[in-house]
N, C-alpha and C positions, 0 to 999 in steps of 0.2 A: 734275454742280454747287460739290462743294462746293470743285474746281478753282476755277470759275467765280467763288465767293465767294471768296476767297482770292487772286487774284491783282485781283481788283476792291480787294480790301483794302489793297492794298499798293501796290497806285494814287492810291487817293481820301490816303492814307499820304503819299506819293514829293509829292503835288500840291501837299497842305497844309503839309509842313512845309521844302519844297525852299528854300521863297525865304529863311527868316528866321530858322529855326531847325533845321537841316539835322542838329543832334546831336542830335536829339530823335525820327530817323525809325525805330527800331528799340524804341521805348516809345508813338508812332502804328500803329505797324504793330501794335503789341496793343490800342490803343484798336479802333482799326476792326476786327481778327477776332474781338474781346469782344463788340464791337456787333453782329456782322453773323452771330456765334454766340445769341446774345442775341432778335436780332429773327428769325431763324429754326425757332428752338425755341416763342418763345408765339407768333408767328403759326403755327405747325404744330397748335400745342396749344388756343391758343381762337379761329384766324380762325372765319369766319362761311360759308367753305366750305373743302373738302377740297382739298387741293393749292400751295396758298397761300405763296409765299415769300417770306421779308422778308430786309433787306437794308441796310447803311446807303444813305442817300439818294444818289444822288450828286449831285444840284442842289447840296443843304446842303453837301455836301463842295468843289464848283467854288464856291459863294458863300461861304464861311470861310474860304478860302481866300485869295480874292479880298479879301479883308477885312481880310485878315493881314498881305498886300503894304502897305497903307496906315499901319498902323499902328506897327510894325515892335514887336511887345513881347516885354519878357522872358520867359526860361520862366516865372516863378507868373503871367503875365496869359496867357501863351498855357494854361495849363493852367482860370485861372480860366475865360476866356472861352468856351473848349469845355463848361465845365459848363452857364457862363449860358447858352451858345443853346441846350441841350440841356432845360435844367428854363423856360428861359419857351419854349421848338415844346413841351415837352408842359406846360405847365398850358394854352396855346390849343388843342390837343389836345382836353384833357381838357373844358376850358370850352365850347368848340363843340359837341361828340356829347353831353353835357349837356343842353345848350339846343339838342340835335339843326339843329344850323345844317349838317349837311352837303353839302345839294340845293344852296345858294348856289352851288356848282361849275358846278352846271350852268347858271349866269345867263352866266356868264360873255362877252362876247363875244369871238370865234374870231379877230378883229385883237390883240384883248390874249395870247389865248393863244399866235397864230402867234410874236408878239415876242416874250415870254419864256422859250419854247422856245428861238428862234435865238439870245437872250442869254445862254442858260445851252450850249449848244453851244458857240458863243466862247468861254466861259472854262475848257471841258477842252479847245479846241487851247493856246489862251493857255497854260493849266498846259502840258498838254504838253511844247509846246515851249520852253517855261523848263527844264523838267527839261534838256535837250539846250542852254544855255546861251545862246539866242537871247531876248535881252532886245532888241535892234534888229539892223536889217541890215547892220551894220557886217565888212567882209570877213572877218575874223579868224574871223568865229562862222560865216560861211557855207561854210569851209572843214570844219569841223568833219566827222569822216567819222559821230559817233553823230546830229548832225542825219539825215542823208540818212537814213543807217537806218532810224531811228524815222519818217521820213515814208515812205519807201517799205515798209513792215512797214505801215505806216497804211492805204495803199497798195494794198495784197493785199488785204485784208482785206475791205478796201469791194469790190473787184471778184470776192470770193468769197462773198459775204456771200449771194446770190440765187440760187447753186449749188449750195450746202453750207447746213444747218439749223443755224440759231443753237448750236442742241444739244453741236452738236460742235465748231465754225468754231473759237468760242473757248478751249473745249481743245486741242486740236489742234492749232491755231496759236501755240499757249503751246508747247506741249510740242519742237515742232519750228522755231520760231523761236526759239524760247529756245538749244536745244541749237544751231541751228546761227550764232547771236552767241557763242555762248561759248567756240566753235571757231576763230571766225573772226577775234577777240579778240587773243588772242595775238601775230599780224601785223601788227598796226597799232602805230602811234611812240607815239600817245594810246590806248591799249587801258585807261587807268584813269579816263579818260573814261568808260568804257562800263559801271562797275560802280561804286554808292555804295559812299561813304568812311565805312568801322565803324569804324574806331580808337575814337575817343569815342562814349559813348553818357551820353543826359539823364537825367530823374529819370522819375521814375514818375510816370504820371497822377494827377491830382491830385481824391481819393476823398474820398467825406463823409470815412471811413474815418480820413485823414491829418486833416480838419479838423477833429474830435475831438480826435483828437492830438496835435497839434500847434499844435492853433488858426488861425483864416483868418486869411490872408497878408497883408501890410504890403502893401498896393495902395489907388493913389487909389481912390477907387472914383467917385469924381464925372467923372471923366475916362476914366471908360471911354467906350465908342464904342456907347451907350444904343441911339442910333437906328438907328446897324446892325445891331444884335442886335435890336431890333426885327423891325425890315425882312426879315431873314433866317427869324424864327423867322414869321412870317407867310406867307412864300412857301413858306416849307418846308410850312405845311402844306395848301397850296394844291395844290406838287406829288404832295403823300400822295395828295388826294381823286384830283387826277388821272391816277395811277397805279391809285385804286381802281376808276373808271368807266370805264376803258379795260380794265382784267380784267373788268368784267361785259360790259362789250361783245364781248371777247373768247373767255368763255364761256358767254355770251349769257343769263347770269341775274344777280338782281341783287342786293347783296351789302348786308349793312346796317350801311349807311357812317357812323349815329352810333355804334355798334358796332365799325368797325373804326378809327375816332377815338379811341374813348375808350380803347382795345386798344393801340392806337399809342403814345398818350397816356399809360399806363401803362408799357411798354416804354422808351421814351425819357428815362421819368422814372428809371428803373434803371439804363440805361445811362447817361444823367450823373452819376449819384452813384455808379457805379464808375469816371467819368471817362472815358468812349465817345461816339461821336457820333452823328447825328440815324439814328434808323431808321426804314423805310417799307415798306411790300408795292413788290412788285419786280411789271412789268408781260412786262418781258423772261424773268424766268427763272421766275416763273408760266406763262409761255405756254415753254417748252422742257421743264417738267414734262409740261401736256400731250404737247405733241410725240411726248415718252418713254413714252408714256400712263401714268405715277408720278404721276399727282396723287391722290396718296392723305397722308394726314397724318404717316407715319410716317418720309413720303421729308426731309422738316422738320428732323423731329427724328435723322436721321440723317446729313444735311447739318451739324448743330448738333456731335453727336460728334466727325464729323470736323474741323470746325474749331476741336474746343476740341485736339484733336491735333495740330493747326498752330501754334496758341501755343505748346504747349512748342517748340517747333523754328523756330519764325521764322526766329531768326536766322541758323541755318544755311543754310534757304531763300533769304532777302537774298541774304547773300554773293555767291548765285552767280546774282541775278539780274540782268538785262543792262537797265543804264537805259535804251539805245530801246527797248527793247521796252515797260517801261512807258509810256514817253512815246509811242511806236504805241498803246497800245492806247486814253489820255486822247485823242489826236487824233481816231482808231477813233472813238469814241465821242461825242464833240464834233460827229463827221461826222451822227451816223447822228439828231441832234436835230430 
């Protein structure tokens, strides 16, 4: 489970930074790993049912990446937008949980939910393809070997999803696929495009401590994309509630949705102040834990401890992580929505 959380954190970080702030990839990986660690720990500790798992919210990562493509922010704006996104989402969750409005998700029309999920899926597919350099259908881009390797990897995962349990599929595919790609890359002329470029590094996430130490960054607050941030925060709350209600159906047990909303709001407040992303309950990982018969609170605690270890060695892992592997995982995530 820790391996899956690690790979997802790396994938989300790459999707968010690749378009206009690739220099921040190592720092964004830390931000996503930190989000995964905090969410896993707090959900395991305070969740209304044993065996719940928290991760960075996939839909929030996809929408945040899409928002950045339209504004091309500076480094200071990048971290500020990430923090504001987290604070606004946390505020919405805490407010709705306190007012006991969590059941509102049950009254949303199914066509609306289906359209929402399809849109999120497309953002993942688009983000994965963008990692390989595919932004249009130019002939030179279609000849890139990393594109076809990513698509092949996603297609293989799609075929195997019914034959191999999800708890085993992603870890095995990541290890085996990663080894094959690392061994294959030296025989290609464009092997450099198969790995992330880490010659330079960006700045550390904009945390509340840095604000107190260095002051608020000099940014024109009026021209920040407030409407996009408001939309993103609202949809993040909806996504979290959809995850929670789906877990209820899986476990055949009611969750205290108002409690889960307030818990998610609290942990998003923490991750935002630490420079992280949006955190939420995870239907897929909670389902995997139940399949493994490891639905205990200690499971989430152990995941958090292993993620803490990964934070200290993330740059070494990132240097050997094939880009087509990450792109293929994002495309596969999109195909599942």
